[in-house]
ChimeraX commands (.cxc) that place a marker at each C-alpha (Angstrom):
marker #1 position 0.00,0.00,0.00 radius 0.5
marker #1 position 1.04,3.55,-0.65 radius 0.5
marker #1 position 1.31,6.56,1.63 radius 0.5
marker #1 position -0.91,9.57,1.06 radius 0.5
marker #1 position -0.72,13.06,2.53 radius 0.5
marker #1 position -4.03,14.45,3.78 radius 0.5
marker #1 position -3.86,18.23,4.05 radius 0.5
marker #1 position -7.61,18.82,4.31 radius 0.5
marker #1 position -10.46,16.95,5.99 radius 0.5
marker #1 position -11.90,16.14,2.56 radius 0.5
marker #1 position -8.62,14.55,1.47 radius 0.5
marker #1 position -8.62,12.43,4.62 radius 0.5
marker #1 position -12.13,11.20,3.87 radius 0.5
marker #1 position -11.16,10.29,0.30 radius 0.5
marker #1 position -8.06,8.46,1.51 radius 0.5
marker #1 position -10.03,6.47,4.09 radius 0.5
marker #1 position -12.62,5.55,1.45 radius 0.5
marker #1 position -9.84,4.46,-0.92 radius 0.5
marker #1 position -8.20,2.20,1.65 radius 0.5
marker #1 position -11.58,0.73,2.62 radius 0.5
marker #1 position -12.37,-0.07,-1.00 radius 0.5
marker #1 position -8.87,-1.44,-1.59 radius 0.5
marker #1 position -9.49,-3.87,1.28 radius 0.5
marker #1 position -12.90,-4.67,-0.26 radius 0.5
marker #1 position -14.73,-3.75,2.94 radius 0.5
marker #1 position -18.17,-2.23,3.20 radius 0.5
marker #1 position -18.91,0.79,5.33 radius 0.5
marker #1 position -20.98,-1.52,7.52 radius 0.5
marker #1 position -18.01,-3.88,8.06 radius 0.5
marker #1 position -15.67,-1.01,8.97 radius 0.5
marker #1 position -18.31,0.46,11.24 radius 0.5
marker #1 position -18.77,-2.85,13.02 radius 0.5
marker #1 position -15.03,-3.16,13.60 radius 0.5
marker #1 position -14.80,0.47,14.73 radius 0.5
marker #1 position -17.88,0.34,16.93 radius 0.5
marker #1 position -19.66,2.91,14.76 radius 0.5
marker #1 position -22.77,2.90,12.61 radius 0.5
marker #1 position -22.50,2.62,8.83 radius 0.5
marker #1 position -23.90,6.16,8.60 radius 0.5
marker #1 position -20.99,7.43,10.73 radius 0.5
marker #1 position -18.47,5.83,8.34 radius 0.5
marker #1 position -20.30,7.40,5.40 radius 0.5
marker #1 position -20.17,10.81,7.10 radius 0.5
marker #1 position -16.46,10.47,7.89 radius 0.5
marker #1 position -15.68,9.51,4.29 radius 0.5
marker #1 position -17.71,12.36,2.80 radius 0.5
marker #1 position -17.00,15.12,5.36 radius 0.5
marker #1 position -14.70,14.13,8.23 radius 0.5
marker #1 position -14.40,17.72,9.50 radius 0.5
marker #1 position -17.08,17.41,12.20 radius 0.5
marker #1 position -15.92,13.93,13.31 radius 0.5
marker #1 position -14.11,13.62,16.62 radius 0.5
marker #1 position -10.52,12.45,16.68 radius 0.5
marker #1 position -11.68,9.41,18.62 radius 0.5
marker #1 position -13.93,8.40,15.72 radius 0.5
marker #1 position -11.17,9.04,13.18 radius 0.5
marker #1 position -8.79,6.86,15.18 radius 0.5
marker #1 position -11.41,4.11,15.43 radius 0.5
marker #1 position -11.73,4.08,11.64 radius 0.5
marker #1 position -7.95,4.14,11.20 radius 0.5
marker #1 position -7.67,1.18,13.56 radius 0.5
marker #1 position -10.45,-0.73,11.80 radius 0.5
marker #1 position -8.61,-0.25,8.50 radius 0.5
marker #1 position -5.26,-1.17,10.10 radius 0.5
marker #1 position -3.85,2.29,9.33 radius 0.5
marker #1 position -1.83,4.72,11.41 radius 0.5
marker #1 position -1.49,8.47,11.53 radius 0.5
marker #1 position 1.97,9.94,10.87 radius 0.5
marker #1 position 2.66,13.62,11.51 radius 0.5
marker #1 position 5.64,15.28,9.88 radius 0.5
marker #1 position 6.59,18.64,8.37 radius 0.5
marker #1 position 5.45,19.09,4.79 radius 0.5
marker #1 position 7.99,18.01,2.22 radius 0.5
marker #1 position 9.70,15.62,4.63 radius 0.5
marker #1 position 8.25,12.40,3.20 radius 0.5
marker #1 position 11.64,10.96,2.28 radius 0.5
marker #1 position 13.62,12.19,5.29 radius 0.5
marker #1 position 14.02,10.26,8.50 radius 0.5
marker #1 position 13.70,12.29,11.69 radius 0.5
marker #1 position 14.48,11.04,15.18 radius 0.5
marker #1 position 13.73,12.98,18.34 radius 0.5
marker link #1:1,2 radius 0.2
marker link #1:2,3 radius 0.2
marker link #1:3,4 radius 0.2
marker link #1:4,5 radius 0.2
marker link #1:5,6 radius 0.2
marker link #1:6,7 radius 0.2
marker link #1:7,8 radius 0.2
marker link #1:8,9 radius 0.2
marker link #1:9,10 radius 0.2
marker link #1:10,11 radius 0.2
marker link #1:11,12 radius 0.2
marker link #1:12,13 radius 0.2
marker link #1:13,14 radius 0.2
marker link #1:14,15 radius 0.2
marker link #1:15,16 radius 0.2
marker link #1:16,17 radius 0.2
marker link #1:17,18 radius 0.2
marker link #1:18,19 radius 0.2
marker link #1:19,20 radius 0.2
marker link #1:20,21 radius 0.2
marker link #1:21,22 radius 0.2
marker link #1:22,23 radius 0.2
marker link #1:23,24 radius 0.2
marker link #1:24,25 radius 0.2
marker link #1:25,26 radius 0.2
marker link #1:26,27 radius 0.2
marker link #1:27,28 radius 0.2
marker link #1:28,29 radius 0.2
marker link #1:29,30 radius 0.2
marker link #1:30,31 radius 0.2
marker link #1:31,32 radius 0.2
marker link #1:32,33 radius 0.2
marker link #1:33,34 radius 0.2
marker link #1:34,35 radius 0.2
marker link #1:35,36 radius 0.2
marker link #1:36,37 radius 0.2
marker link #1:37,38 radius 0.2
marker link #1:38,39 radius 0.2
marker link #1:39,40 radius 0.2
marker link #1:40,41 radius 0.2
marker link #1:41,42 radius 0.2
marker link #1:42,43 radius 0.2
marker link #1:43,44 radius 0.2
marker link #1:44,45 radius 0.2
marker link #1:45,46 radius 0.2
marker link #1:46,47 radius 0.2
marker link #1:47,48 radius 0.2
marker link #1:48,49 radius 0.2
marker link #1:49,50 radius 0.2
marker link #1:50,51 radius 0.2
marker link #1:51,52 radius 0.2
marker link #1:52,53 radius 0.2
marker link #1:53,54 radius 0.2
marker link #1:54,55 radius 0.2
marker link #1:55,56 radius 0.2
marker link #1:56,57 radius 0.2
marker link #1:57,58 radius 0.2
marker link #1:58,59 radius 0.2
marker link #1:59,60 radius 0.2
marker link #1:60,61 radius 0.2
marker link #1:61,62 radius 0.2
marker link #1:62,63 radius 0.2
marker link #1:63,64 radius 0.2
marker link #1:64,65 radius 0.2
marker link #1:65,66 radius 0.2
marker link #1:66,67 radius 0.2
marker link #1:67,68 radius 0.2
marker link #1:68,69 radius 0.2
marker link #1:69,70 radius 0.2
marker link #1:70,71 radius 0.2
marker link #1:71,72 radius 0.2
marker link #1:72,73 radius 0.2
marker link #1:73,74 radius 0.2
marker link #1:74,75 radius 0.2
marker link #1:75,76 radius 0.2
marker link #1:76,77 radius 0.2
marker link #1:77,78 radius 0.2
marker link #1:78,79 radius 0.2
marker link #1:79,80 radius 0.2
marker link #1:80,81 radius 0.2
view
């Protein structure tokens, strides 16, 4: 799988939808795994702006994804704290 940068809530929703479809999962299946209704998954995919971080993390977990935060343009650089 590839990495994608999400710089807006809409991009995040599109990325989550893409990964869900790539895994051939329905919104219902992701919702069940995340403890959310299918309608919540639909809302997050179409407009994640109002969604809480807890819900976003539940969806990430259900899709076996993780959130990585880094300065823009640093995709190829390794940074250690």
